[in-house]
C-alpha positions in Angstrom: -33.7 52.7 40.9 -37.6 54.5 40.0 -38.4 51.9 37.6 -37.9 49.7 40.8 -40.1 51.6 43.0 -42.8 51.8 40.5 -42.8 48.1 39.7 -42.8 47.0 43.5 -45.8 49.5 43.9 -47.4 48.0 41.4 -47.2 44.3 42.1 -48.4 45.6 46.0 -51.5 47.1 44.5 -52.4 43.8 42.8 -51.6 42.4 47.2 -53.4 44.8 48.4 -56.2 43.8 45.6 -56.9 39.9 47.2 -56.7 41.9 50.6 -58.2 41.0 53.0 -57.2 37.4 53.6 -59.1 34.6 55.9 -57.6 34.4 59.0 -55.8 30.8 57.6 -54.5 32.1 55.1 -52.8 35.0 57.0 -51.3 32.1 59.6 -50.4 29.5 56.8 -47.9 32.7 55.5 -47.2 34.0 58.6 -45.7 30.6 59.1 -44.3 30.4 55.4 -42.5 33.7 56.0 -41.1 32.9 59.6 -39.5 29.5 57.8 -38.1 31.4 55.1 -36.5 34.1 57.2 -35.3 32.6 59.8 -33.6 30.3 57.8 -31.9 32.4 55.6 -31.0 35.5 58.1 -29.1 33.1 59.9 -27.4 31.2 56.6 -26.0 34.8 55.4 -24.0 34.9 59.1 -23.2 31.5 59.0 -25.2 28.9 60.1 -25.8 26.1 58.5 -29.5 24.9 59.3 -30.9 23.6 56.3 -34.3 25.6 55.5 -35.7 22.2 56.3 -33.3 21.7 59.2 -35.0 24.5 60.6 -38.5 23.5 59.4 -38.5 21.0 61.9 -37.1 22.4 64.6 -39.4 25.3 64.7 -42.6 23.0 63.4 -41.5 20.1 65.8 -38.7 20.2 67.9 -36.8 18.2 66.2 -32.8 18.9 66.7 -30.8 18.3 63.6 -28.1 15.5 64.0 -24.3 16.8 64.3 -25.1 20.5 64.3 -24.7 22.7 66.9 -26.2 24.0 69.9 -25.9 27.7 69.3 -27.5 27.2 65.2 -30.1 25.3 66.8 -30.5 28.6 69.5 -30.1 31.1 66.7 -33.5 29.9 65.1 -35.7 29.2 67.9 -34.2 33.2 68.9 -35.2 34.3 65.8 -38.4 33.2 65.7 -39.4 34.6 69.2 -38.2 37.5 67.6 -40.1 37.1 64.2 -43.1 36.5 66.8 -42.6 39.6 68.0 -42.3 42.1 65.3 -46.4 41.4 64.9 -46.9 42.9 68.1 -46.5 45.7 67.4 -47.5 46.3 64.3 -50.5 49.0 65.2 -47.9 51.0 67.1 -47.6 54.4 65.5 -44.3 54.7 66.7 -40.9 52.1 67.2 -38.6 52.9 70.0 -35.8 51.7 71.9 -37.3 49.5 74.0 -39.1 47.8 71.1 -35.2 47.2 68.9 -33.7 46.0 72.9 -36.6 43.9 73.3 -36.0 42.5 69.4 -32.5 41.5 70.0 -33.2 40.0 73.5 -35.4 37.7 72.0 -33.0 36.4 69.4 -29.8 36.2 71.5 -31.0 35.9 74.7 -30.4 31.7 74.6 -26.8 32.4 73.5 -25.3 35.1 75.7 -27.8 36.1 78.2 -25.7 39.1 80.0 -25.5 40.7 76.4 -29.6 40.0 75.3 -30.7 43.6 74.5 -28.2 45.5 76.4 -26.5 47.9 74.3 -22.3 47.1 74.1 -20.0 48.9 76.3 -16.5 47.3 73.7 -15.1 48.2 70.7 -16.0 45.7 68.4 -14.3 45.4 64.4 -15.9 43.6 61.5 -14.0 41.0 59.9 -13.1 41.7 56.1 -13.7 45.7 56.6 -12.3 48.6 57.7 -14.8 50.4 58.5 -14.7 50.9 62.6 -18.7 51.7 64.2 -19.1 54.0 66.7 -16.7 53.6 70.0 -19.3 51.9 72.7 -20.0 55.1 74.9 -21.2 56.7 71.5 -24.2 53.6 70.9 -26.7 55.9 73.4 -26.8 59.1 71.1 -27.0 57.0 67.9 -29.0 54.9 69.1 -31.6 58.0 70.1 -31.0 59.6 66.6 -31.8 56.4 65.0 -35.5 56.0 66.9 -35.5 59.8 66.1 -34.6 59.6 62.0 -36.6 56.1 61.8 -40.0 57.0 60.6 -39.6 59.1 56.6 -41.4 60.7 54.8 -38.9 58.5 51.3 -40.6 55.4 50.2 -41.4 52.6 52.3 -38.9 50.5 50.5 -36.4 53.0 50.4 -36.9 53.7 54.7 -36.9 50.5 55.1 -33.6 49.3 54.0 -31.8 53.1 55.3 -33.0 51.9 58.6 -31.1 48.2 58.5 -27.9 50.3 56.9 -28.2 52.9 59.7 -29.2 50.4 62.4 -25.7 47.8 61.2 -23.6 50.9 60.4 -24.0 51.6 64.5 -23.7 48.6 65.6 -25.2 49.0 69.1 -25.1 44.8 70.1 -21.9 42.4 70.5 -23.1 40.2 68.2 -26.9 39.5 66.5 -26.9 42.9 64.6 -27.2 41.7 61.2 -30.3 39.6 62.1 -31.7 42.3 64.4 -31.9 45.0 61.4 -33.3 42.4 59.5 -36.0 41.9 61.7 -36.1 45.9 62.4 -36.3 45.9 58.3 -39.0 43.9 57.9 -41.0 45.1 60.9 -41.4 48.9 58.8 -42.2 46.5 55.5 -45.5 45.1 57.0 -46.5 47.9 59.2 -46.3 49.8 55.2 -48.6 46.8 53.8 -45.4 45.1 52.1 -44.6 41.2 53.1 -41.7 39.6 54.9 -38.6 40.6 52.4 -35.6 37.1 52.5 -32.1 37.8 51.5 -31.3 34.1 50.5 -27.7 33.2 51.4 -27.0 33.0 47.4 -27.3 36.3 47.3 -24.7 37.2 50.7 -21.7 38.1 48.6 -23.8 40.9 47.4 -25.1 42.0 50.6 -22.3 42.5 52.3 -20.4 43.7 49.6 -23.4 46.8 48.8 -23.2 47.2 52.7 -20.1 48.1 52.7 -20.3 50.8 50.2 -22.9 52.3 52.5 -20.9 52.6 54.9 -18.4 54.5 52.6 -21.5 56.8 52.0 -23.0 55.2 48.6 -26.8 53.6 49.7 -27.5 52.5 46.0 -26.5 49.5 45.4 -28.3 48.2 49.1 -31.4 50.2 48.3 -31.0 48.9 44.7 -30.4 45.5 46.6 -33.4 45.3 49.1 -35.7 46.5 46.4 -34.7 43.0 43.9 -35.9 41.1 47.0 -38.7 43.2 47.9 -40.1 42.0 44.0 -39.3 38.7 44.8 -41.2 38.8 48.1 -44.4 40.7 46.5 -44.1 38.0 43.5 -43.9 35.1 45.5 -46.8 36.6 47.6 -49.1 36.4 44.8 -48.0 32.9 43.1 -49.5 31.9 46.4 -52.7 32.9 45.4 -52.8 32.1 41.5 -56.2 30.4 40.9 
């Protein structure tokens, strides 16, 4: 694991050496990752919009024929939440309100009643025997979660654990995974890392490593996020190669 973190540090140093970006470059980079993260994060949850369909929807407002309305609403909501994380990058502390706002922006078009509101019912996750805490414990769990959100560990490790701990609490009726990935990327952006994308092809690895984390073994999940961070850093550098 240390070898991966060292590689991440080296790649990030290369990125830091080409900063600051020109305003137009920064804008284009943001749009590039908006499409990539919106597509991949939704696809991990079963959304069937392709990356091209996601791009056309977000850039041109054109829906994909034959695809469910909900899938389009998920893409638009995710894009709004993506914008929000950039507005709070300079905040010293990420609080409960920020997390609730992230979820509300993503989920309000799908289920406004439950958007940005902690669940008041039990939830059961298919494919695993893990049971999230009962609803009466969610508020306290989230208070503790926010208190421990900023750690002295390597930023990639800290962001990975924030993602894992968030989905373990599973504070919302739906949309927890996408909110967790947005939150993870918010923490990484604050530390100067680019957006980290988990491609749908790694879905099985992603789910399996999270299930191991639920049983107390975080190694595989942190390692997966480290691998994805390395790929994201390489992708970033590739776009600026002369």
